[in-house]
N, C-alpha and C positions, 0 to 999 in steps of 0.2 A: 503494500499500499504506500502511496505517496506521502511526502512529508509537507506538501503544500498547503498552507493554511492562510486564513486571513490574519492581519496583523493584531487585530483585537476581537476578542469574543466574549461576552457577557451572559450571565445566567444567574438565578437567584442564588446558587450555591458556588459559583466559581467565576473567575474573569482570568483571561489569558492574553498576554501581551507578547508577540513576537517582534515587534518594531518598537524600540525604546523611544522613539519620537512620539509614539502615541500613549506612552505610559502615563497613567494619571497617578495622583497622590495616594498614598495608602488609605484604603476604604474604612479604616477604624478598627476599634477593639473587638469587633464581633468577627473579624477576619484575621487570618495569617497569610503573610505574603512571602511565597517561595521564590528564590532566584536561582535558576537552573542552568548549570554549565556542565560540559563534560568534554574529555578529548583536547584539553588545552596544550598537551605536549609540550610542556615548559614555557609556553607563551602567556604572558599576562594579558587578559583582555583590556583594551583601550579604554573602555567605559563598563562600569559594573554598578548597576544600581543597588541602593540599600534595600534591606528587607528584614523581615524576622528571621529567616531561615535561608542560608546559602548552601546549595547542594552541588557537589561536585561527583559525577557519576563515572569517574575512572579515567585512565590514561592522563595521569598527572604529568608524565615525563614523556619525553620523546624516545629516549634510549635506555631508560631504566637505571641510570647512574645514581650513586649516592649523592654527587654533587647536585644534580638536577632535583632530586627529592628534597634535600634540604633547603635548596632555594625555593622550591614551590612551597614548602611548608611555611617559610618565612614570609611569602607573599600572603598566603592564607591567613596567617596571624594578623597581618596588617589590614585585612578586610574588616570593614564596620559591623558586619552581621553578628548579632549576639550569639547565634548558633550556626555551625558548619558542619554539615554532614559530608563525610568524605569516603568513597570506596576506591580501591585500585583498579587497574584494567590490564589488558593483555601486554601494554608497552612497560608497565612498572615491575619489571623482572627483579630488581633488587629487593622486592617484598615477598618474593616467591622462591625459597629455596629449593623446591623441586625442579626449577628450571636452571638456577645457577648455583648447583651444590657446593661449589667453592666458596660461595659467599654466604653460606647458611649463617654463620655467626654475625656477619654485618646485617643480614636481613633481620634477624631478631633484635639486633642494636636499634635499627631503624624503626621497627615496629614498637619497641619500647620508647623510642623518643616521641613517635606519634601519639601514643597512649599516655605520655608523661603529664603530670599535672599542669606544667607550664603550658601545654598545648590545650588542656582541657579548660584551663582558666581563660584561654584566648578563644574559646568556644568551639574548638575543633574536637570532632568525635569520628574517629576512624573505625569502620565496620568492616568486618571480614567473615561473612557468614554468621551474623549475629544481629540480635535485636537491642533496640534501646529505646526507653521512653524519654522524650524531650519535653520541656515546658518553655513556652515562648513568653515574651513580657507581659502579654494580656492574661496569662495564667492558664491558657489552653494547653493541655498535654496531648502529644501525638505519639502513637506507637510506630516505630520504624524498624525497618529491616534492610540490612545491606548486604549484598553479594557480588564479588568481583569477577565472577566466572563468566566465560563465554564459550561458545564452541570454536574449534579451530577454523580459521577462514584466511585463506592465502598461505600464512606462515604461522607456525606455533609459536606462542608467547606465553606469558604468566598467566595463571588461573585460568587454563583452558582444558576443555575436555573433547574428545573425538568419539564418544559412544553415547547412544541415546540413554543406555542404562545410567551412566554416570550423571548425565543431565538430569534424569528422573529424580535421582536421589537428591541432588542439589536443590532441585525446585520443590520437592516434597517438604525439605526442611524449613521453608517459608512459613511462618506461623499464620494460621487461618485469620487472626484478629489484626493483621498488619493493615495500617491506615496509609502510611507513606512507604512506598518500596523503592529502593534503589538497586538497580542491576547494571552491569556494564553492558550487557547483551539486550537488544530489543527481543521481543517475543516474535516468533515467525509470523510474517505478514502484517506487522505492525510497525510503520515507519522504518523498514528494514531493506528497502529496495536499493540495490547497488547500481552503479552506472551501467552495468551490463544487464540491468532488469532482473537480477537474481535476488530472490528472497533470502537473506543471510541471517536472520534471527534465529532464535532457539525454539525448536518444535516442542520440547518438553515444558518450556515456559509458556508457550501459548496454550497448551492444555491445562496449565495449572492456574492461568490468570482468571478464567470464570469462576473458579471456586473461591477466589479471594475478594469475596464480596464487599468487605469492609474497605478495601483499598481504594482511596479517592485520588491518589497521585502516585503515577508510576514514571520515574525518571531513569533515563538510560542514555546510551550514546552508541560507540563502537562504529556504527555504519554511518559515516559522515553524511552521505548523500541523502539520508533519511531525515535530517534536520526538520523538526516542525512538531505539531501537535495532533492530537486525535482525541475525541470525546465519545466514550460509549457508556452504557448504563448496565453493568452486570447485576447490581444489586438496587437498594433502595435511593442511594445517591449516584450521580454520574461519577465516572472515573476520568481523570484527565491523563493522558499518556504524552510523555514528553521526550522526543529525542533532541538532546541539547548538545550533540556533537559540535564542536567549535571551529576547526580548521578551515571550512568551506564558508560557513556563514558569518563566523567571528562575531557572533552577537548572543548574549544570553535570552533565556525564555522567562518570563515572569508569570507565576500563576498565583492568584489570590484564591484561598479557600475560605468559605465561611465555616466558623467554628461551631459544629454540632456536637 
């Protein structure tokens, strides 16, 4: 499915902005503003609006080196958002010792640094197949889950799988009550179409998503050409899917959700 979307879409429960020139002011205490980016590959956005939550859906680095990772963490710490949710992607190889076994110790050191109290105090929460409940300034609590995994596409990288069985195990681990989901991969046929018109998303994730009826926002990246948004309604509330991959469009996507 293509990622082409209107620059602004409004609904009683969500607002979506894909063009920052159309971005309106924060809608108020009854809403949470999510600023979504992915696949920055060691590049800092030229413009990044403030919000309650910054989401980075993986590929923090270009080559997965420690220097790149530390530089990106420093940049994230400088962002004004009170909460910053971060997962890795297939380029962030220094965080996956199964890919670079010679750097296993350094990977653990970096993960420890990412999870250090200094980063938490700066609002950074690194998620690797794990859940977290966050509280935004208006008091709303959101249930989050983050997974860095993706199917092998073109070249093998970090946190990747090449069998449907492995994918099903990873996707089954997503808690049913997840409200905000971060994955590096798109689901199959959701904002995942490549230049060659191939659907490159995860088949197992596509099968899991209809079961996650509590999920109101799903942010991913990986397939750069799929940048955009899609809204469907698997449960009582609409779900906004966001492919926030950066290098082609080089702009964030902002989603406001009403606090139910």
